[in-house]
C-alpha positions in Angstrom: 111.9 87.1 97.8 109.4 84.7 96.7 110.8 81.4 95.4 109.9 80.8 91.7 108.2 77.5 91.1 110.0 75.4 88.4 108.3 74.6 85.2 106.5 71.2 85.1 105.7 71.3 88.8 102.0 71.1 89.7 100.7 74.1 91.6 100.0 73.8 95.3 96.6 73.4 96.5 95.3 76.6 98.1 94.5 76.2 101.8 91.3 77.5 103.2 91.8 80.7 105.1 91.1 80.6 108.8 87.8 82.2 109.7 88.2 85.5 111.4 85.8 85.6 114.4 86.3 89.4 115.0 85.3 90.4 111.5 82.1 92.3 111.5 79.0 90.4 110.1 78.0 91.5 106.8 74.9 93.7 106.6 71.6 91.9 105.6 69.6 93.1 102.6 65.9 93.8 102.7 65.2 90.4 101.1 67.2 88.6 103.9 65.4 90.5 106.6 62.1 89.4 105.0 63.3 85.6 104.9 64.4 85.7 108.5 61.0 87.1 109.5 58.8 84.4 107.8 61.1 81.3 107.6 60.0 79.8 110.9 56.4 80.2 110.2 56.8 78.5 106.8 58.8 75.7 108.4 56.2 75.1 111.0 53.4 75.0 108.3 55.5 72.5 106.1 57.9 70.6 108.4 58.8 68.1 105.8 59.8 70.8 103.2 63.4 71.2 102.2 65.4 74.3 102.7 65.3 74.9 98.9 61.5 74.6 98.7 61.1 77.0 101.7 63.3 79.5 100.1 61.5 79.3 96.7 58.1 79.8 98.5 59.5 82.9 100.4 61.0 84.3 97.2 57.5 84.2 95.5 55.9 85.9 98.6 58.7 88.6 98.4 57.7 89.5 94.8 54.0 90.2 96.0 54.8 91.6 99.5 53.0 94.9 100.4 54.8 98.2 100.2 54.5 98.8 103.9 56.3 95.5 104.9 58.9 96.1 102.0 59.6 99.6 103.4 59.9 98.1 107.0 62.3 95.4 105.8 64.4 98.1 104.0 64.5 100.2 107.1 65.9 97.3 109.1 68.4 96.7 106.4 69.6 100.3 106.3 70.0 100.1 110.2 72.1 97.0 109.8 74.3 98.6 107.1 75.1 101.5 109.4 76.1 99.0 112.0 78.3 97.2 109.6 80.0 100.3 108.3 80.6 101.5 111.9 82.2 98.2 112.9 84.4 98.1 109.7 85.9 101.5 110.5 87.7 99.9 113.4 88.4 96.4 111.9 91.8 95.2 110.8 91.9 92.0 108.9 93.8 89.1 110.6 97.3 88.7 109.2 97.8 85.9 106.8 98.6 82.5 108.5 101.2 81.6 105.8 102.9 85.1 105.9 105.7 84.0 108.0 106.1 80.6 106.6 109.2 79.9 104.4 108.6 79.7 100.7 108.7 76.2 99.2 112.1 75.1 97.8 112.9 72.9 94.8 115.9 71.0 93.6 117.4 71.3 90.1 115.0 68.5 88.8 111.9 70.5 89.9 111.2 68.2 92.8 110.0 69.9 96.0 112.4 69.7 98.8 111.4 68.2 102.2 110.9 70.9 105.0 113.3 71.0 107.7 112.5 69.0 110.9 111.2 70.7 113.8 113.9 70.0 116.5 111.8 71.4 119.3 108.9 68.9 118.6 108.8 65.8 120.9 110.3 62.7 119.5 107.8 60.2 117.9 107.1 56.9 119.6 108.6 53.6 118.4 106.6 50.8 117.0 106.7 47.3 118.5 108.7 46.1 115.6 111.3 48.9 115.9 111.7 48.2 119.6 112.3 44.4 118.9 114.5 45.0 116.0 116.8 47.3 118.0 117.1 44.6 120.6 117.7 41.9 118.0 120.4 43.9 116.3 122.2 44.3 119.7 122.3 40.5 120.2 123.2 39.3 116.6 124.6 42.1 114.5 127.0 43.7 116.7 130.8 42.8 117.2 130.2 42.0 120.7 127.7 39.3 119.6 130.8 37.5 118.0 129.5 37.5 114.5 132.2 36.2 112.1 131.8 39.1 109.7 129.8 42.3 109.2 126.2 41.7 108.1 125.1 44.1 105.4 122.0 46.3 105.9 120.1 44.4 103.2 120.8 41.2 104.8 119.8 42.5 108.2 116.5 43.7 106.8 115.7 40.2 105.4 116.7 38.4 108.5 114.8 40.9 110.7 111.5 40.5 108.6 111.7 36.7 108.6 112.4 36.6 112.3 109.5 39.0 113.2 107.1 37.0 111.2 108.2 33.7 112.9 107.9 35.4 116.4 104.8 34.2 118.3 102.0 36.5 119.4 103.0 36.0 123.1 106.6 36.9 122.1 105.4 40.1 120.3 103.3 41.1 123.3 106.1 42.3 125.4 107.2 44.8 122.7 103.6 45.7 121.9 103.0 46.8 125.6 106.1 48.9 125.4 105.1 50.4 122.2 101.7 51.2 123.6 103.2 53.0 126.7 105.5 55.1 124.4 102.6 56.0 122.1 100.5 57.2 125.1 103.4 59.3 126.5 104.1 60.7 123.0 100.4 61.7 122.5 100.5 63.7 125.7 103.7 65.4 124.9 102.6 66.1 121.2 99.2 67.6 122.2 100.9 69.9 124.8 103.5 70.9 122.2 101.0 71.7 119.6 98.7 73.6 121.9 101.6 75.8 123.1 102.7 76.3 119.5 99.3 77.2 118.3 98.8 79.6 121.3 102.1 81.4 120.5 101.2 81.7 116.8 97.8 83.1 117.7 99.2 85.6 120.1 101.7 86.7 117.5 99.1 87.3 115.0 96.8 89.1 117.5 99.8 91.4 118.4 100.4 92.2 114.9 96.7 92.8 114.2 96.6 95.2 117.2 99.6 97.0 116.0 98.1 97.5 112.5 94.9 98.8 114.2 96.8 101.2 116.3 98.7 102.4 113.3 95.3 102.8 111.4 93.8 104.9 114.2 96.9 107.0 114.5 96.9 107.8 110.8 93.1 108.6 110.9 93.6 110.9 113.9 96.5 112.8 112.1 94.3 113.0 109.0 91.4 114.4 111.0 93.6 116.9 112.7 95.1 118.1 109.4 91.6 118.5 107.9 90.5 120.4 111.0 93.4 122.8 110.8 92.7 123.3 107.1 89.1 124.0 107.8 90.0 126.5 110.6 92.3 128.3 108.2 89.8 128.5 105.5 87.1 129.9 107.9 89.6 132.4 109.3 90.4 133.6 105.7 86.7 133.8 104.8 86.0 135.8 108.0 88.9 138.2 107.2 87.6 138.7 103.7 84.1 139.4 104.9 85.5 141.9 107.3 87.3 143.7 104.5 84.1 143.6 102.4 82.1 145.3 105.2 84.5 148.5 105.2 82.9 151.5 103.5 84.0 152.3 100.1 85.9 155.4 99.5 87.3 155.4 103.1 90.2 157.7 103.7 91.8 155.3 106.0 95.3 154.4 104.9 95.6 150.8 103.8 98.9 149.2 104.4 99.8 146.7 101.7 100.9 143.4 102.8 104.3 142.3 101.7 104.1 139.7 98.9 105.1 136.2 99.8 108.2 134.8 98.2 106.9 131.5 96.7 110.3 130.2 96.0 111.5 130.7 99.6 108.3 129.1 101.1 108.7 126.2 98.7 112.3 125.6 99.9 111.2 126.0 103.5 108.4 123.5 103.0 110.9 121.0 101.4 113.2 121.3 104.3 110.5 121.0 107.0 109.0 117.9 105.3 112.4 116.3 105.2 113.0 116.9 108.8 109.6 116.0 110.2 107.4 114.4 107.6 104.5 116.6 109.0 102.4 119.2 107.2 101.4 120.6 110.5 105.1 121.7 111.2 105.0 123.6 107.9 101.7 125.3 108.8 103.2 126.3 112.2 106.1 128.0 110.3 103.5 129.8 108.1 101.9 131.1 111.3 105.1 132.7 112.5 105.7 134.0 109.0 102.3 135.9 109.2 103.3 137.7 112.5 107.1 137.8 112.3 108.2 137.5 108.7 111.6 139.0 109.4 112.4 136.1 111.9 111.6 133.5 109.4 113.5 135.1 106.5 116.6 135.5 108.6 116.6 131.8 109.7 115.9 130.9 106.1 119.0 132.7 105.0 121.1 131.4 107.8 120.1 127.7 107.6 118.6 127.0 104.2 119.3 129.4 101.4 123.0 129.1 100.8 123.8 125.8 102.4 124.6 122.8 100.3 122.8 120.6 102.9 119.8 122.5 104.4 119.5 122.1 108.0 115.7 121.9 108.5 115.8 120.9 112.2 117.9 123.9 113.2 115.6 126.1 111.2 112.5 124.7 113.0 114.0 125.1 116.4 115.1 128.7 115.8 111.6 129.7 114.3 109.2 127.8 116.7 111.3 127.3 119.8 112.8 124.0 121.0 109.7 122.6 122.7 107.4 123.3 119.8 109.8 122.0 117.2 110.6 118.9 119.2 106.9 118.0 119.2 107.1 117.6 115.4 110.7 116.3 115.0 110.3 113.4 117.6 107.1 112.0 116.1 
């Protein structure tokens, strides 16, 4: 759930999205093709001209360009559009960088709470003053230093500030050298940690992107297979109708009337099959069996679907299609 921002709190500044290097380059218009063709020649002719002046000059030339060159630029543009649409079919946008970040939290006064510290990050280096102050406290502000009474934190800060200012440059050098060593060691650990963290984040995003692409391709393949099956059924029905139309009229051959389909039964079968498999193709497979063996389908319908409080679609499928054929739809 997204955390609601309290009233009176300034909205966050939007972060620029990271550029997706795998996103297909946008197709060029005929005008851009024309600019790319003539820009270098105009730059050589007027080396001191600005980009704006060059663009204005080419824009005027585009208005008076010949029909042949305009048609050629349009042809190149159309080819680039085909390339762009072809690449976009297999493109999946990179997941949002902030998708997995926790939502900002606010206290009762509307102030934004500080983010939790990264415990895995390397510890930051100390300054020369902090190193000196820790050593000074051990000597003067601890019970083992034989102080007569405890010194408050405010008094300690005042004493430390005055003592550090009074310390000579040669006295400070020892602590500055230690601080420099710690800073160099911290920089190495920090850079390695950030590099590893970035690599893990990019790998996770790329894995998610690949998963989305695989799901998209699987969905498109299923959609194409369903469309192909639908077209095949349509063509078979048209061929059967054409065959019936070719029969001579007035023929004495006995025509056997096909039994009418029970639409209510088929509707309940479809509902049970879709509940068990979520696949239109499974229902079409049942219809194929119904065309050749209607008695079998009706018997299994009565046994597993018609009079049961909880219809058993999986058992119905197994008994109608056989175990192997039914498993192909149920286990998807």
